[in-house]
Backbone as XML, in Angstrom:
<?xml version="1.0"?>
<chain id="A" units="angstrom">
  <residue number="1" name="UNK">
    <atom name="N" x="34.069" y="-20.744" z="-35.288"/>
    <atom name="CA" x="32.881" y="-20.511" z="-36.918"/>
    <atom name="C" x="31.523" y="-21.217" z="-36.536"/>
  </residue>
  <residue number="2" name="UNK">
    <atom name="N" x="31.948" y="-22.836" z="-36.179"/>
    <atom name="CA" x="30.418" y="-23.215" z="-35.376"/>
    <atom name="C" x="29.111" y="-22.688" z="-34.372"/>
  </residue>
  <residue number="3" name="UNK">
    <atom name="N" x="30.008" y="-22.146" z="-33.622"/>
    <atom name="CA" x="29.382" y="-21.306" z="-32.567"/>
    <atom name="C" x="28.513" y="-19.948" z="-33.102"/>
  </residue>
  <residue number="4" name="UNK">
    <atom name="N" x="29.189" y="-19.099" z="-34.106"/>
    <atom name="CA" x="28.833" y="-17.985" z="-34.735"/>
    <atom name="C" x="27.498" y="-18.655" z="-35.502"/>
  </residue>
  <residue number="5" name="UNK">
    <atom name="N" x="27.706" y="-19.315" z="-36.698"/>
    <atom name="CA" x="26.491" y="-20.146" z="-37.154"/>
    <atom name="C" x="25.103" y="-20.467" z="-36.724"/>
  </residue>
  <residue number="6" name="UNK">
    <atom name="N" x="26.143" y="-20.970" z="-35.575"/>
    <atom name="CA" x="23.992" y="-21.232" z="-34.667"/>
    <atom name="C" x="23.814" y="-20.014" z="-34.151"/>
  </residue>
  <residue number="7" name="UNK">
    <atom name="N" x="24.688" y="-18.721" z="-33.568"/>
    <atom name="CA" x="23.794" y="-17.668" z="-33.295"/>
    <atom name="C" x="23.113" y="-16.831" z="-34.199"/>
  </residue>
  <residue number="8" name="UNK">
    <atom name="N" x="23.835" y="-16.666" z="-35.474"/>
    <atom name="CA" x="23.473" y="-16.081" z="-36.568"/>
    <atom name="C" x="21.592" y="-16.177" z="-36.970"/>
  </residue>
  <residue number="9" name="UNK">
    <atom name="N" x="21.485" y="-17.060" z="-36.864"/>
    <atom name="CA" x="19.931" y="-17.630" z="-37.274"/>
    <atom name="C" x="18.639" y="-17.075" z="-36.739"/>
  </residue>
  <residue number="10" name="UNK">
    <atom name="N" x="19.139" y="-17.017" z="-34.647"/>
    <atom name="CA" x="18.507" y="-16.587" z="-34.024"/>
    <atom name="C" x="18.721" y="-14.993" z="-33.927"/>
  </residue>
  <residue number="11" name="UNK">
    <atom name="N" x="19.741" y="-14.233" z="-34.340"/>
    <atom name="CA" x="19.983" y="-12.858" z="-34.985"/>
    <atom name="C" x="18.832" y="-12.633" z="-35.666"/>
  </residue>
  <residue number="12" name="UNK">
    <atom name="N" x="19.352" y="-12.809" z="-36.450"/>
    <atom name="CA" x="18.510" y="-12.618" z="-37.532"/>
    <atom name="C" x="17.135" y="-12.607" z="-37.538"/>
  </residue>
  <residue number="13" name="UNK">
    <atom name="N" x="16.676" y="-13.486" z="-36.472"/>
    <atom name="CA" x="14.901" y="-13.379" z="-36.137"/>
    <atom name="C" x="14.532" y="-12.573" z="-35.762"/>
  </residue>
  <residue number="14" name="UNK">
    <atom name="N" x="15.296" y="-11.959" z="-34.526"/>
    <atom name="CA" x="15.182" y="-11.310" z="-33.758"/>
    <atom name="C" x="15.255" y="-9.642" z="-34.333"/>
  </residue>
  <residue number="15" name="UNK">
    <atom name="N" x="15.996" y="-9.705" z="-35.272"/>
    <atom name="CA" x="16.020" y="-8.640" z="-35.993"/>
    <atom name="C" x="14.732" y="-8.058" z="-37.251"/>
  </residue>
  <residue number="16" name="UNK">
    <atom name="N" x="14.327" y="-9.224" z="-37.332"/>
    <atom name="CA" x="12.886" y="-9.003" z="-38.260"/>
    <atom name="C" x="11.868" y="-8.945" z="-37.565"/>
  </residue>
  <residue number="17" name="UNK">
    <atom name="N" x="12.019" y="-9.416" z="-36.264"/>
    <atom name="CA" x="10.556" y="-9.573" z="-35.603"/>
    <atom name="C" x="10.564" y="-8.008" z="-34.996"/>
  </residue>
  <residue number="18" name="UNK">
    <atom name="N" x="11.698" y="-7.123" z="-34.332"/>
    <atom name="CA" x="11.777" y="-5.894" z="-33.951"/>
    <atom name="C" x="11.146" y="-4.915" z="-34.528"/>
  </residue>
  <residue number="19" name="UNK">
    <atom name="N" x="10.877" y="-4.573" z="-35.979"/>
    <atom name="CA" x="10.320" y="-3.869" z="-36.889"/>
    <atom name="C" x="9.218" y="-3.958" z="-36.372"/>
  </residue>
  <residue number="20" name="UNK">
    <atom name="N" x="8.255" y="-5.466" z="-36.719"/>
    <atom name="CA" x="7.181" y="-5.870" z="-36.461"/>
    <atom name="C" x="6.769" y="-5.318" z="-35.233"/>
  </residue>
  <residue number="21" name="UNK">
    <atom name="N" x="7.377" y="-5.539" z="-34.107"/>
    <atom name="CA" x="6.631" y="-5.533" z="-32.856"/>
    <atom name="C" x="6.677" y="-3.984" z="-32.603"/>
  </residue>
  <residue number="22" name="UNK">
    <atom name="N" x="7.416" y="-3.488" z="-33.351"/>
    <atom name="CA" x="7.278" y="-1.656" z="-32.824"/>
    <atom name="C" x="6.311" y="-1.051" z="-33.700"/>
  </residue>
  <residue number="23" name="UNK">
    <atom name="N" x="6.152" y="-1.289" z="-35.391"/>
    <atom name="CA" x="4.618" y="-0.856" z="-35.658"/>
    <atom name="C" x="3.447" y="-1.039" z="-35.248"/>
  </residue>
  <residue number="24" name="UNK">
    <atom name="N" x="3.273" y="-2.594" z="-34.607"/>
    <atom name="CA" x="2.188" y="-2.748" z="-33.986"/>
    <atom name="C" x="1.490" y="-2.204" z="-32.839"/>
  </residue>
  <residue number="25" name="UNK">
    <atom name="N" x="2.600" y="-1.512" z="-32.506"/>
    <atom name="CA" x="2.751" y="-0.515" z="-31.293"/>
    <atom name="C" x="2.272" y="0.538" z="-31.466"/>
  </residue>
  <residue number="26" name="UNK">
    <atom name="N" x="2.542" y="1.340" z="-32.649"/>
    <atom name="CA" x="2.225" y="2.475" z="-32.999"/>
    <atom name="C" x="1.268" y="2.640" z="-33.707"/>
  </residue>
  <residue number="27" name="UNK">
    <atom name="N" x="0.847" y="1.303" z="-34.693"/>
    <atom name="CA" x="-0.700" y="1.287" z="-35.348"/>
    <atom name="C" x="-1.729" y="0.949" z="-33.719"/>
  </residue>
  <residue number="28" name="UNK">
    <atom name="N" x="-1.192" y="0.774" z="-33.123"/>
    <atom name="CA" x="-2.256" y="0.488" z="-31.829"/>
    <atom name="C" x="-2.873" y="2.024" z="-31.191"/>
  </residue>
  <residue number="29" name="UNK">
    <atom name="N" x="-1.339" y="2.637" z="-30.791"/>
    <atom name="CA" x="-1.711" y="3.701" z="-30.480"/>
    <atom name="C" x="-2.421" y="4.880" z="-31.136"/>
  </residue>
  <residue number="30" name="UNK">
    <atom name="N" x="-2.098" y="4.644" z="-32.531"/>
    <atom name="CA" x="-3.036" y="5.663" z="-33.347"/>
    <atom name="C" x="-4.398" y="5.062" z="-33.671"/>
  </residue>
  <residue number="31" name="UNK">
    <atom name="N" x="-4.509" y="4.062" z="-33.211"/>
    <atom name="CA" x="-6.217" y="3.692" z="-33.636"/>
    <atom name="C" x="-6.925" y="4.228" z="-32.134"/>
  </residue>
  <residue number="32" name="UNK">
    <atom name="N" x="-6.172" y="3.885" z="-31.053"/>
    <atom name="CA" x="-6.351" y="4.317" z="-29.289"/>
    <atom name="C" x="-6.937" y="5.903" z="-29.742"/>
  </residue>
  <residue number="33" name="UNK">
    <atom name="N" x="-5.949" y="6.958" z="-30.123"/>
    <atom name="CA" x="-5.918" y="7.930" z="-30.453"/>
    <atom name="C" x="-6.976" y="8.742" z="-31.085"/>
  </residue>
  <residue number="34" name="UNK">
    <atom name="N" x="-7.502" y="8.075" z="-32.344"/>
    <atom name="CA" x="-8.843" y="8.207" z="-33.162"/>
    <atom name="C" x="-10.094" y="7.904" z="-32.260"/>
  </residue>
  <residue number="35" name="UNK">
    <atom name="N" x="-10.024" y="6.777" z="-31.614"/>
    <atom name="CA" x="-11.116" y="6.271" z="-31.464"/>
    <atom name="C" x="-11.499" y="7.497" z="-30.145"/>
  </residue>
  <residue number="36" name="UNK">
    <atom name="N" x="-10.405" y="7.916" z="-29.381"/>
    <atom name="CA" x="-10.434" y="8.490" z="-28.270"/>
    <atom name="C" x="-10.993" y="9.863" z="-29.305"/>
  </residue>
  <residue number="37" name="UNK">
    <atom name="N" x="-10.574" y="10.774" z="-30.265"/>
    <atom name="CA" x="-10.989" y="11.760" z="-31.069"/>
    <atom name="C" x="-12.517" y="11.654" z="-31.122"/>
  </residue>
  <residue number="38" name="UNK">
    <atom name="N" x="-13.036" y="10.071" z="-31.953"/>
    <atom name="CA" x="-14.561" y="9.887" z="-31.975"/>
    <atom name="C" x="-15.409" y="10.004" z="-31.217"/>
  </residue>
  <residue number="39" name="UNK">
    <atom name="N" x="-14.701" y="9.591" z="-30.454"/>
    <atom name="CA" x="-15.871" y="9.463" z="-28.468"/>
    <atom name="C" x="-15.600" y="10.702" z="-28.002"/>
  </residue>
  <residue number="40" name="UNK">
    <atom name="N" x="-14.738" y="11.754" z="-28.124"/>
    <atom name="CA" x="-14.844" y="13.085" z="-27.548"/>
    <atom name="C" x="-15.890" y="14.068" z="-28.339"/>
  </residue>
  <residue number="41" name="UNK">
    <atom name="N" x="-16.021" y="13.696" z="-29.464"/>
    <atom name="CA" x="-17.003" y="15.137" z="-30.467"/>
    <atom name="C" x="-17.688" y="15.796" z="-29.489"/>
  </residue>
  <residue number="42" name="UNK">
    <atom name="N" x="-18.016" y="17.137" z="-29.911"/>
    <atom name="CA" x="-19.195" y="17.895" z="-29.302"/>
    <atom name="C" x="-19.708" y="18.548" z="-30.868"/>
  </residue>
  <residue number="43" name="UNK">
    <atom name="N" x="-21.096" y="19.011" z="-30.060"/>
    <atom name="CA" x="-21.794" y="19.652" z="-31.058"/>
    <atom name="C" x="-20.878" y="20.924" z="-31.560"/>
  </residue>
  <residue number="44" name="UNK">
    <atom name="N" x="-20.903" y="21.766" z="-32.669"/>
    <atom name="CA" x="-20.079" y="22.910" z="-33.245"/>
    <atom name="C" x="-18.454" y="22.051" z="-33.724"/>
  </residue>
  <residue number="45" name="UNK">
    <atom name="N" x="-18.087" y="21.178" z="-33.205"/>
    <atom name="CA" x="-16.860" y="20.834" z="-34.013"/>
    <atom name="C" x="-17.155" y="20.925" z="-35.456"/>
  </residue>
  <residue number="46" name="UNK">
    <atom name="N" x="-16.345" y="21.270" z="-35.847"/>
    <atom name="CA" x="-15.442" y="21.366" z="-37.267"/>
    <atom name="C" x="-15.107" y="19.782" z="-37.757"/>
  </residue>
  <residue number="47" name="UNK">
    <atom name="N" x="-15.443" y="18.922" z="-38.447"/>
    <atom name="CA" x="-15.004" y="17.496" z="-38.703"/>
    <atom name="C" x="-14.768" y="17.678" z="-40.181"/>
  </residue>
  <residue number="48" name="UNK">
    <atom name="N" x="-13.248" y="16.637" z="-40.519"/>
    <atom name="CA" x="-13.297" y="16.106" z="-42.125"/>
    <atom name="C" x="-13.623" y="14.279" z="-41.568"/>
  </residue>
  <residue number="49" name="UNK">
    <atom name="N" x="-14.380" y="13.640" z="-42.665"/>
    <atom name="CA" x="-14.476" y="12.601" z="-42.673"/>
    <atom name="C" x="-13.822" y="11.945" z="-43.396"/>
  </residue>
  <residue number="50" name="UNK">
    <atom name="N" x="-13.566" y="10.583" z="-43.107"/>
    <atom name="CA" x="-12.603" y="10.052" z="-44.179"/>
    <atom name="C" x="-12.685" y="9.589" z="-45.756"/>
  </residue>
  <residue number="51" name="UNK">
    <atom name="N" x="-13.973" y="10.657" z="-46.122"/>
    <atom name="CA" x="-14.046" y="10.296" z="-47.777"/>
    <atom name="C" x="-13.717" y="11.850" z="-48.178"/>
  </residue>
  <residue number="52" name="UNK">
    <atom name="N" x="-13.746" y="12.917" z="-47.218"/>
    <atom name="CA" x="-12.598" y="14.399" z="-47.268"/>
    <atom name="C" x="-14.100" y="15.494" z="-47.218"/>
  </residue>
  <residue number="53" name="UNK">
    <atom name="N" x="-15.224" y="14.780" z="-46.802"/>
    <atom name="CA" x="-16.205" y="15.956" z="-46.296"/>
    <atom name="C" x="-16.197" y="16.806" z="-45.371"/>
  </residue>
  <residue number="54" name="UNK">
    <atom name="N" x="-16.296" y="18.175" z="-45.600"/>
    <atom name="CA" x="-15.739" y="19.139" z="-43.862"/>
    <atom name="C" x="-17.570" y="18.945" z="-43.871"/>
  </residue>
  <residue number="55" name="UNK">
    <atom name="N" x="-17.596" y="18.986" z="-42.563"/>
    <atom name="CA" x="-18.960" y="19.411" z="-41.781"/>
    <atom name="C" x="-19.049" y="19.452" z="-40.494"/>
  </residue>
  <residue number="56" name="UNK">
    <atom name="N" x="-19.870" y="20.109" z="-40.026"/>
    <atom name="CA" x="-19.955" y="20.764" z="-38.263"/>
    <atom name="C" x="-21.068" y="19.461" z="-37.598"/>
  </residue>
  <residue number="57" name="UNK">
    <atom name="N" x="-20.669" y="19.031" z="-36.561"/>
    <atom name="CA" x="-21.081" y="18.326" z="-35.339"/>
    <atom name="C" x="-22.415" y="18.795" z="-35.313"/>
  </residue>
  <residue number="58" name="UNK">
    <atom name="N" x="-23.811" y="18.319" z="-34.850"/>
    <atom name="CA" x="-24.860" y="19.325" z="-34.657"/>
    <atom name="C" x="-25.321" y="18.244" z="-33.809"/>
  </residue>
  <residue number="59" name="UNK">
    <atom name="N" x="-24.924" y="16.639" z="-33.870"/>
    <atom name="CA" x="-25.889" y="15.968" z="-32.690"/>
    <atom name="C" x="-25.599" y="14.846" z="-32.193"/>
  </residue>
  <residue number="60" name="UNK">
    <atom name="N" x="-24.884" y="14.430" z="-30.964"/>
    <atom name="CA" x="-23.581" y="13.338" z="-30.532"/>
    <atom name="C" x="-24.539" y="12.629" z="-29.374"/>
  </residue>
  <residue number="61" name="UNK">
    <atom name="N" x="-25.500" y="12.640" z="-29.463"/>
    <atom name="CA" x="-26.368" y="11.485" z="-28.404"/>
    <atom name="C" x="-26.433" y="10.279" z="-28.583"/>
  </residue>
  <residue number="62" name="UNK">
    <atom name="N" x="-26.513" y="10.045" z="-29.817"/>
    <atom name="CA" x="-26.346" y="8.579" z="-29.919"/>
    <atom name="C" x="-24.750" y="7.926" z="-29.648"/>
  </residue>
  <residue number="63" name="UNK">
    <atom name="N" x="-24.100" y="7.055" z="-29.362"/>
    <atom name="CA" x="-23.379" y="6.030" z="-29.459"/>
    <atom name="C" x="-22.653" y="5.375" z="-30.901"/>
  </residue>
  <residue number="64" name="UNK">
    <atom name="N" x="-23.173" y="5.159" z="-31.543"/>
    <atom name="CA" x="-22.689" y="4.500" z="-32.543"/>
    <atom name="C" x="-22.605" y="5.518" z="-34.166"/>
  </residue>
  <residue number="65" name="UNK">
    <atom name="N" x="-23.445" y="6.958" z="-33.861"/>
    <atom name="CA" x="-23.459" y="7.661" z="-34.976"/>
    <atom name="C" x="-23.741" y="9.139" z="-34.433"/>
  </residue>
  <residue number="66" name="UNK">
    <atom name="N" x="-23.165" y="9.876" z="-35.167"/>
    <atom name="CA" x="-23.558" y="11.238" z="-35.346"/>
    <atom name="C" x="-24.212" y="11.923" z="-36.245"/>
  </residue>
  <residue number="67" name="UNK">
    <atom name="N" x="-24.921" y="13.326" z="-36.037"/>
    <atom name="CA" x="-25.428" y="13.956" z="-37.144"/>
    <atom name="C" x="-24.568" y="15.095" z="-37.752"/>
  </residue>
  <residue number="68" name="UNK">
    <atom name="N" x="-24.462" y="15.085" z="-38.551"/>
    <atom name="CA" x="-23.206" y="16.492" z="-39.269"/>
    <atom name="C" x="-24.149" y="17.071" z="-40.298"/>
  </residue>
  <residue number="69" name="UNK">
    <atom name="N" x="-24.346" y="18.380" z="-40.325"/>
    <atom name="CA" x="-24.672" y="19.320" z="-40.756"/>
    <atom name="C" x="-23.753" y="20.003" z="-41.906"/>
  </residue>
  <residue number="70" name="UNK">
    <atom name="N" x="-23.862" y="19.140" z="-43.526"/>
    <atom name="CA" x="-22.870" y="19.286" z="-44.808"/>
    <atom name="C" x="-23.407" y="20.638" z="-45.197"/>
  </residue>
  <residue number="71" name="UNK">
    <atom name="N" x="-24.294" y="21.596" z="-45.269"/>
    <atom name="CA" x="-24.975" y="22.631" z="-45.389"/>
    <atom name="C" x="-25.786" y="23.429" z="-44.880"/>
  </residue>
  <residue number="72" name="UNK">
    <atom name="N" x="-26.123" y="24.487" z="-44.846"/>
    <atom name="CA" x="-26.831" y="24.971" z="-43.561"/>
    <atom name="C" x="-28.190" y="24.251" z="-44.176"/>
  </residue>
  <residue number="73" name="UNK">
    <atom name="N" x="-29.098" y="23.406" z="-43.423"/>
    <atom name="CA" x="-29.963" y="23.535" z="-43.332"/>
    <atom name="C" x="-29.927" y="21.543" z="-43.565"/>
  </residue>
  <residue number="74" name="UNK">
    <atom name="N" x="-28.955" y="21.162" z="-44.058"/>
    <atom name="CA" x="-28.934" y="19.674" z="-44.391"/>
    <atom name="C" x="-27.898" y="19.242" z="-43.582"/>
  </residue>
  <residue number="75" name="UNK">
    <atom name="N" x="-28.750" y="18.132" z="-42.526"/>
    <atom name="CA" x="-28.439" y="17.407" z="-41.911"/>
    <atom name="C" x="-28.438" y="15.456" z="-42.094"/>
  </residue>
  <residue number="76" name="UNK">
    <atom name="N" x="-27.281" y="15.275" z="-42.230"/>
    <atom name="CA" x="-27.110" y="13.899" z="-42.162"/>
    <atom name="C" x="-26.377" y="12.829" z="-40.968"/>
  </residue>
  <residue number="77" name="UNK">
    <atom name="N" x="-26.353" y="11.599" z="-41.049"/>
    <atom name="CA" x="-26.166" y="10.569" z="-39.810"/>
    <atom name="C" x="-24.908" y="9.724" z="-40.443"/>
  </residue>
  <residue number="78" name="UNK">
    <atom name="N" x="-23.917" y="9.726" z="-40.275"/>
    <atom name="CA" x="-22.626" y="9.161" z="-40.230"/>
    <atom name="C" x="-22.051" y="8.589" z="-38.874"/>
  </residue>
  <residue number="79" name="UNK">
    <atom name="N" x="-21.786" y="7.325" z="-39.558"/>
    <atom name="CA" x="-20.917" y="6.435" z="-38.300"/>
    <atom name="C" x="-19.581" y="7.021" z="-37.967"/>
  </residue>
  <residue number="80" name="UNK">
    <atom name="N" x="-19.884" y="7.151" z="-36.166"/>
    <atom name="CA" x="-18.675" y="8.023" z="-35.720"/>
    <atom name="C" x="-17.007" y="7.301" z="-36.331"/>
  </residue>
  <residue number="81" name="UNK">
    <atom name="N" x="-17.092" y="6.368" z="-36.683"/>
    <atom name="CA" x="-15.575" y="5.995" z="-37.602"/>
    <atom name="C" x="-15.166" y="6.878" z="-38.355"/>
  </residue>
  <residue number="82" name="UNK">
    <atom name="N" x="-16.404" y="7.187" z="-39.409"/>
    <atom name="CA" x="-16.170" y="7.867" z="-40.696"/>
    <atom name="C" x="-15.607" y="9.265" z="-40.390"/>
  </residue>
  <residue number="83" name="UNK">
    <atom name="N" x="-15.512" y="10.016" z="-39.304"/>
    <atom name="CA" x="-14.886" y="10.997" z="-38.658"/>
    <atom name="C" x="-12.936" y="10.974" z="-38.554"/>
  </residue>
  <residue number="84" name="UNK">
    <atom name="N" x="-12.463" y="11.785" z="-39.691"/>
    <atom name="CA" x="-11.222" y="11.154" z="-39.359"/>
    <atom name="C" x="-10.285" y="12.218" z="-38.975"/>
  </residue>
  <residue number="85" name="UNK">
    <atom name="N" x="-10.673" y="13.200" z="-38.654"/>
    <atom name="CA" x="-10.056" y="14.212" z="-37.797"/>
    <atom name="C" x="-10.731" y="15.532" z="-37.444"/>
  </residue>
  <residue number="86" name="UNK">
    <atom name="N" x="-10.650" y="16.481" z="-36.361"/>
    <atom name="CA" x="-11.014" y="17.755" z="-36.935"/>
    <atom name="C" x="-10.310" y="18.943" z="-37.329"/>
  </residue>
  <residue number="87" name="UNK">
    <atom name="N" x="-11.229" y="19.546" z="-38.390"/>
    <atom name="CA" x="-10.827" y="20.670" z="-39.060"/>
    <atom name="C" x="-9.913" y="21.887" z="-38.374"/>
  </residue>
  <residue number="88" name="UNK">
    <atom name="N" x="-8.852" y="21.821" z="-38.318"/>
    <atom name="CA" x="-7.976" y="23.170" z="-38.049"/>
    <atom name="C" x="-7.900" y="24.249" z="-38.860"/>
  </residue>
  <residue number="89" name="UNK">
    <atom name="N" x="-8.865" y="25.222" z="-39.087"/>
    <atom name="CA" x="-8.680" y="26.135" z="-40.314"/>
    <atom name="C" x="-7.354" y="26.812" z="-40.006"/>
  </residue>
  <residue number="90" name="UNK">
    <atom name="N" x="-6.554" y="27.054" z="-40.795"/>
    <atom name="CA" x="-5.591" y="27.937" z="-41.040"/>
    <atom name="C" x="-5.396" y="28.949" z="-42.064"/>
  </residue>
  <residue number="91" name="UNK">
    <atom name="N" x="-4.595" y="30.258" z="-41.665"/>
    <atom name="CA" x="-5.074" y="31.406" z="-42.185"/>
    <atom name="C" x="-4.920" y="31.121" z="-43.975"/>
  </residue>
  <residue number="92" name="UNK">
    <atom name="N" x="-4.447" y="30.175" z="-44.114"/>
    <atom name="CA" x="-4.543" y="29.935" z="-45.800"/>
    <atom name="C" x="-5.852" y="29.789" z="-46.337"/>
  </residue>
  <residue number="93" name="UNK">
    <atom name="N" x="-6.407" y="28.770" z="-45.211"/>
    <atom name="CA" x="-7.681" y="28.655" z="-46.141"/>
    <atom name="C" x="-8.492" y="29.473" z="-45.411"/>
  </residue>
  <residue number="94" name="UNK">
    <atom name="N" x="-8.736" y="30.261" z="-44.785"/>
    <atom name="CA" x="-9.549" y="31.445" z="-44.255"/>
    <atom name="C" x="-9.426" y="32.218" z="-45.179"/>
  </residue>
  <residue number="95" name="UNK">
    <atom name="N" x="-9.056" y="32.736" z="-46.026"/>
    <atom name="CA" x="-8.902" y="33.559" z="-47.491"/>
    <atom name="C" x="-9.627" y="33.342" z="-48.746"/>
  </residue>
  <residue number="96" name="UNK">
    <atom name="N" x="-9.836" y="34.378" z="-49.617"/>
    <atom name="CA" x="-10.125" y="33.876" z="-50.637"/>
    <atom name="C" x="-9.787" y="32.666" z="-51.327"/>
  </residue>
  <residue number="97" name="UNK">
    <atom name="N" x="-10.560" y="32.240" z="-52.181"/>
    <atom name="CA" x="-9.955" y="30.849" z="-53.080"/>
    <atom name="C" x="-9.191" y="31.647" z="-54.216"/>
  </residue>
  <residue number="98" name="UNK">
    <atom name="N" x="-8.526" y="31.364" z="-54.679"/>
    <atom name="CA" x="-7.857" y="31.441" z="-55.814"/>
    <atom name="C" x="-8.430" y="31.208" z="-57.274"/>
  </residue>
  <residue number="99" name="UNK">
    <atom name="N" x="-8.768" y="32.202" z="-57.915"/>
    <atom name="CA" x="-9.328" y="31.931" z="-59.465"/>
    <atom name="C" x="-7.677" y="31.839" z="-60.540"/>
  </residue>
  <residue number="100" name="UNK">
    <atom name="N" x="-8.566" y="31.281" z="-61.591"/>
    <atom name="CA" x="-7.721" y="31.494" z="-62.729"/>
    <atom name="C" x="-7.082" y="32.896" z="-62.953"/>
  </residue>
  <residue number="101" name="UNK">
    <atom name="N" x="-7.626" y="33.820" z="-62.602"/>
    <atom name="CA" x="-7.038" y="35.193" z="-63.046"/>
    <atom name="C" x="-6.106" y="35.329" z="-61.803"/>
  </residue>
  <residue number="102" name="UNK">
    <atom name="N" x="-6.300" y="34.827" z="-60.535"/>
    <atom name="CA" x="-5.373" y="35.691" z="-59.894"/>
    <atom name="C" x="-4.072" y="34.682" z="-59.530"/>
  </residue>
  <residue number="103" name="UNK">
    <atom name="N" x="-3.825" y="33.606" z="-60.644"/>
    <atom name="CA" x="-2.714" y="32.661" z="-60.882"/>
    <atom name="C" x="-1.353" y="33.421" z="-61.514"/>
  </residue>
  <residue number="104" name="UNK">
    <atom name="N" x="-0.471" y="33.216" z="-61.423"/>
    <atom name="CA" x="0.491" y="33.577" z="-61.870"/>
    <atom name="C" x="0.454" y="33.032" z="-63.384"/>
  </residue>
  <residue number="105" name="UNK">
    <atom name="N" x="1.642" y="33.422" z="-64.475"/>
    <atom name="CA" x="0.768" y="33.356" z="-65.547"/>
    <atom name="C" x="1.775" y="31.962" z="-65.777"/>
  </residue>
  <residue number="106" name="UNK">
    <atom name="N" x="0.773" y="31.285" z="-66.844"/>
    <atom name="CA" x="1.366" y="29.569" z="-66.614"/>
    <atom name="C" x="0.462" y="28.957" z="-65.806"/>
  </residue>
  <residue number="107" name="UNK">
    <atom name="N" x="-0.065" y="29.206" z="-65.038"/>
    <atom name="CA" x="-0.421" y="28.365" z="-63.866"/>
    <atom name="C" x="-2.154" y="28.083" z="-63.644"/>
  </residue>
  <residue number="108" name="UNK">
    <atom name="N" x="-2.873" y="29.050" z="-64.801"/>
    <atom name="CA" x="-4.428" y="28.801" z="-64.742"/>
    <atom name="C" x="-4.639" y="27.981" z="-65.664"/>
  </residue>
  <residue number="109" name="UNK">
    <atom name="N" x="-5.490" y="28.208" z="-65.800"/>
    <atom name="CA" x="-6.400" y="27.161" z="-67.189"/>
    <atom name="C" x="-5.443" y="26.844" z="-68.216"/>
  </residue>
  <residue number="110" name="UNK">
    <atom name="N" x="-5.527" y="25.687" z="-68.844"/>
    <atom name="CA" x="-4.472" y="25.483" z="-69.950"/>
    <atom name="C" x="-5.345" y="26.517" z="-71.106"/>
  </residue>
  <residue number="111" name="UNK">
    <atom name="N" x="-6.631" y="26.880" z="-71.420"/>
    <atom name="CA" x="-7.146" y="27.220" z="-72.441"/>
    <atom name="C" x="-6.369" y="28.714" z="-71.882"/>
  </residue>
  <residue number="112" name="UNK">
    <atom name="N" x="-6.316" y="29.534" z="-70.706"/>
    <atom name="CA" x="-5.693" y="31.113" z="-70.636"/>
    <atom name="C" x="-4.338" y="31.030" z="-70.566"/>
  </residue>
  <residue number="113" name="UNK">
    <atom name="N" x="-3.530" y="30.034" z="-70.112"/>
    <atom name="CA" x="-1.997" y="30.088" z="-70.376"/>
    <atom name="C" x="-1.331" y="30.082" z="-71.524"/>
  </residue>
  <residue number="114" name="UNK">
    <atom name="N" x="-0.177" y="30.987" z="-71.465"/>
    <atom name="CA" x="0.283" y="31.394" z="-73.054"/>
    <atom name="C" x="0.813" y="30.301" z="-73.301"/>
  </residue>
  <residue number="115" name="UNK">
    <atom name="N" x="0.772" y="30.166" z="-74.694"/>
    <atom name="CA" x="1.191" y="28.719" z="-75.372"/>
    <atom name="C" x="2.619" y="28.478" z="-75.250"/>
  </residue>
  <residue number="116" name="UNK">
    <atom name="N" x="3.154" y="27.656" z="-75.720"/>
    <atom name="CA" x="4.413" y="27.098" z="-75.383"/>
    <atom name="C" x="4.865" y="27.105" z="-77.177"/>
  </residue>
  <residue number="117" name="UNK">
    <atom name="N" x="6.161" y="27.677" z="-76.723"/>
    <atom name="CA" x="7.005" y="27.775" z="-78.148"/>
    <atom name="C" x="8.470" y="27.034" z="-78.143"/>
  </residue>
  <residue number="118" name="UNK">
    <atom name="N" x="8.099" y="26.622" z="-79.650"/>
    <atom name="CA" x="9.738" y="25.408" z="-79.810"/>
    <atom name="C" x="10.773" y="25.873" z="-80.517"/>
  </residue>
  <residue number="119" name="UNK">
    <atom name="N" x="11.537" y="25.096" z="-80.484"/>
    <atom name="CA" x="12.889" y="26.303" z="-80.868"/>
    <atom name="C" x="12.412" y="26.481" z="-82.236"/>
  </residue>
  <residue number="120" name="UNK">
    <atom name="N" x="11.919" y="26.130" z="-82.772"/>
    <atom name="CA" x="11.348" y="26.274" z="-84.508"/>
    <atom name="C" x="10.385" y="27.369" z="-84.421"/>
  </residue>
  <residue number="121" name="UNK">
    <atom name="N" x="10.063" y="27.803" z="-83.242"/>
    <atom name="CA" x="9.260" y="29.108" z="-83.647"/>
    <atom name="C" x="7.362" y="29.103" z="-83.655"/>
  </residue>
  <residue number="122" name="UNK">
    <atom name="N" x="7.552" y="27.701" z="-83.729"/>
    <atom name="CA" x="5.990" y="26.861" z="-83.700"/>
    <atom name="C" x="5.697" y="26.939" z="-82.315"/>
  </residue>
  <residue number="123" name="UNK">
    <atom name="N" x="4.089" y="27.105" z="-82.442"/>
    <atom name="CA" x="3.768" y="26.867" z="-80.863"/>
    <atom name="C" x="2.832" y="25.097" z="-80.957"/>
  </residue>
  <residue number="124" name="UNK">
    <atom name="N" x="3.366" y="24.800" z="-79.689"/>
    <atom name="CA" x="2.675" y="23.675" z="-79.329"/>
    <atom name="C" x="1.442" y="23.830" z="-77.921"/>
  </residue>
  <residue number="125" name="UNK">
    <atom name="N" x="0.280" y="22.940" z="-78.289"/>
    <atom name="CA" x="-0.747" y="23.151" z="-77.001"/>
    <atom name="C" x="0.062" y="22.228" z="-75.689"/>
  </residue>
  <residue number="126" name="UNK">
    <atom name="N" x="-0.635" y="22.884" z="-74.666"/>
    <atom name="CA" x="-0.179" y="22.207" z="-73.507"/>
    <atom name="C" x="-1.087" y="20.997" z="-73.366"/>
  </residue>
  <residue number="127" name="UNK">
    <atom name="N" x="-0.340" y="20.115" z="-72.333"/>
    <atom name="CA" x="-1.322" y="18.894" z="-72.208"/>
    <atom name="C" x="-2.233" y="19.255" z="-70.568"/>
  </residue>
</chain>
């Protein structure tokens, strides 16, 4: 029994540090991939910034910054680290935007949705 007690503490320590070590490796790999993406940006790439802004890369000649066109004719300068990912359009995002009129009943704007009727027959406002 004494032998088991002396091995229990080192086993617990190892079990606690293995997930920490593996998580650190995963974060390091993700950081390297992000830095590689930010370094390999080219003119014409559509990117999403960390703040959620979608823009087109127009100038990558500087080492620390890039110029992004956020609207036709409007170019702003951003730090490369602000780029979160390249935007990959999907079939769903290429279609027209859904409006409240296109939404099925009950999914539109609260003012246009049908009223909720309680068991007693009285109507209640939607929150």
